[in-house]
KEFIMAR-42560 format. One record per residue (C-alpha): residue number from 1; residue in three letters; x, y, z. Coordinates in steps of 0.1 Angstrom, whole numbers, plus 2048, in hexadecimal, padded with zeros to 3 digits. Layout:
<atoms>
{NUM, 'ALA', {X, Y, Z}}
...
</atoms>
This chain:
<atoms>
{1, 'MET', {A4E, 401, 5BB}}
{2, 'ILE', {A61, 3F1, 59E}}
{3, 'ILE', {A74, 3D1, 5A9}}
{4, 'ASN', {A91, 3C6, 58F}}
{5, 'LEU', {A87, 39D, 592}}
{6, 'PHE', {AA7, 395, 57F}}
{7, 'ASN', {ABE, 396, 59A}}
{8, 'ILE', {AA9, 394, 5B8}}
{9, 'PHE', {AB1, 36E, 5BF}}
{10, 'ASN', {ACF, 35D, 5C8}}
{11, 'ILE', {ADF, 34A, 5A8}}
{12, 'PHE', {ACF, 32A, 5B0}}
{13, 'SER', {AAB, 338, 5AA}}
{14, 'PRO', {A9A, 340, 588}}
{15, 'LYS', {A98, 361, 57B}}
{16, 'LEU', {A7C, 36E, 564}}
{17, 'GLY', {A90, 38B, 556}}
{18, 'VAL', {A77, 3A7, 55A}}
{19, 'TRP', {A72, 3C6, 570}}
{20, 'ILE', {A4F, 3C7, 582}}
{21, 'ASP', {A37, 3E2, 592}}
{22, 'GLU', {A24, 3D3, 5B0}}
{23, 'LYS', {A02, 3E8, 5B1}}
{24, 'ASP', {9DE, 3E4, 5BD}}
{25, 'ASN', {9E7, 3BD, 5C1}}
{26, 'GLN', {9F1, 3B8, 59E}}
{27, 'VAL', {A16, 3AD, 593}}
{28, 'VAL', {A1C, 3C7, 571}}
{29, 'ILE', {A3B, 3C2, 55C}}
{30, 'LYS', {A4D, 3E2, 557}}
{31, 'ASN', {A69, 3D3, 541}}
{32, 'VAL', {A75, 3B5, 532}}
{33, 'SER', {A9A, 3AC, 530}}
{34, 'GLU', {AA7, 39B, 510}}
{35, 'LYS', {AB0, 376, 50B}}
{36, 'THR', {A9C, 36F, 52C}}
{37, 'PRO', {A80, 355, 533}}
{38, 'ALA', {A69, 371, 532}}
{39, 'GLU', {A71, 380, 510}}
{40, 'LYS', {A73, 35C, 503}}
{41, 'ALA', {A50, 354, 511}}
{42, 'GLY', {A42, 373, 4FE}}
{43, 'LEU', {A3E, 386, 51D}}
{44, 'GLN', {A39, 3AE, 519}}
{45, 'VAL', {A38, 3CF, 52A}}
{46, 'GLY', {A13, 3D9, 53A}}
{47, 'ASP', {A0D, 3AE, 540}}
{48, 'ILE', {9FE, 3A9, 561}}
{49, 'ILE', {A0D, 388, 572}}
{50, 'THR', {9EF, 374, 57E}}
{51, 'GLN', {9FC, 355, 584}}
{52, 'LEU', {A1D, 343, 581}}
{53, 'ALA', {A23, 31B, 584}}
{54, 'GLY', {9FF, 316, 58D}}
{55, 'GLN', {A02, 32F, 5A9}}
{56, 'GLU', {9EE, 350, 5AD}}
{57, 'ILE', {A01, 36F, 5AC}}
{58, 'HIS', {9F3, 38F, 5BE}}
{59, 'ALA', {A15, 39D, 5CC}}
{60, 'LEU', {A3B, 39C, 5C7}}
{61, 'VAL', {A3E, 382, 5E6}}
{62, 'ASP', {A25, 36C, 5D1}}
{63, 'LEU', {A3F, 36D, 5B6}}
{64, 'LYS', {A5D, 369, 5CB}}
{65, 'TRP', {A4F, 34B, 5DC}}
{66, 'VAL', {A47, 339, 5B8}}
{67, 'LEU', {A6A, 340, 5AE}}
{68, 'PHE', {A7B, 336, 5CD}}
{69, 'TYR', {A6A, 314, 5C8}}
{70, 'THR', {A6D, 310, 5A4}}
{71, 'ASP', {A8F, 2FD, 596}}
{72, 'MET', {AA5, 309, 57B}}
{73, 'GLY', {A9D, 2F8, 55C}}
{74, 'SER', {A78, 2F5, 566}}
{75, 'THR', {A5C, 2FC, 54B}}
{76, 'VAL', {A40, 30D, 55D}}
{77, 'THR', {A20, 323, 54E}}
{78, 'ILE', {A1C, 344, 554}}
{79, 'GLN', {9FB, 357, 555}}
{80, 'VAL', {9F5, 379, 54B}}
{81, 'ILE', {9DD, 395, 540}}
{82, 'ARG', {9E7, 3AB, 521}}
{83, 'GLU', {9CC, 3C5, 516}}
{84, 'GLY', {9AF, 3B2, 529}}
{85, 'GLU', {9B7, 38F, 51B}}
{86, 'THR', {9C4, 373, 52F}}
{87, 'MET', {9E3, 361, 51F}}
{88, 'THR', {9F6, 343, 52B}}
{89, 'GLN', {A16, 33B, 521}}
{90, 'GLU', {A31, 321, 527}}
{91, 'MET', {A55, 32D, 534}}
{92, 'THR', {A74, 31D, 53A}}
{93, 'PHE', {A8F, 323, 554}}
{94, 'SER', {AB0, 31A, 543}}
{95, 'THR', {ACB, 311, 558}}
{96, 'PRO', {AE9, 329, 559}}
{97, 'LYS', {B07, 323, 543}}
</atoms>
């Protein structure tokens, strides 16, 4: 099942700007929207999200929970697996203009 996380939360919750697929206890990026925190952090299609803001991510519900409790304007770390290598990036959730 592919989910659009760009608009899934209310206007006060940060958005990653990605489409994901949840499969086999993994959250896999299927699309990265332009000019979003995900694109600015260098996330790519095929990346597997394993941590966000220090919390392990195994399912969509994990990701939703972390985003719900993350403030707009916050800078957090996101850890992904890309082509077998673990990578950690910083991501800033800008406030809406």
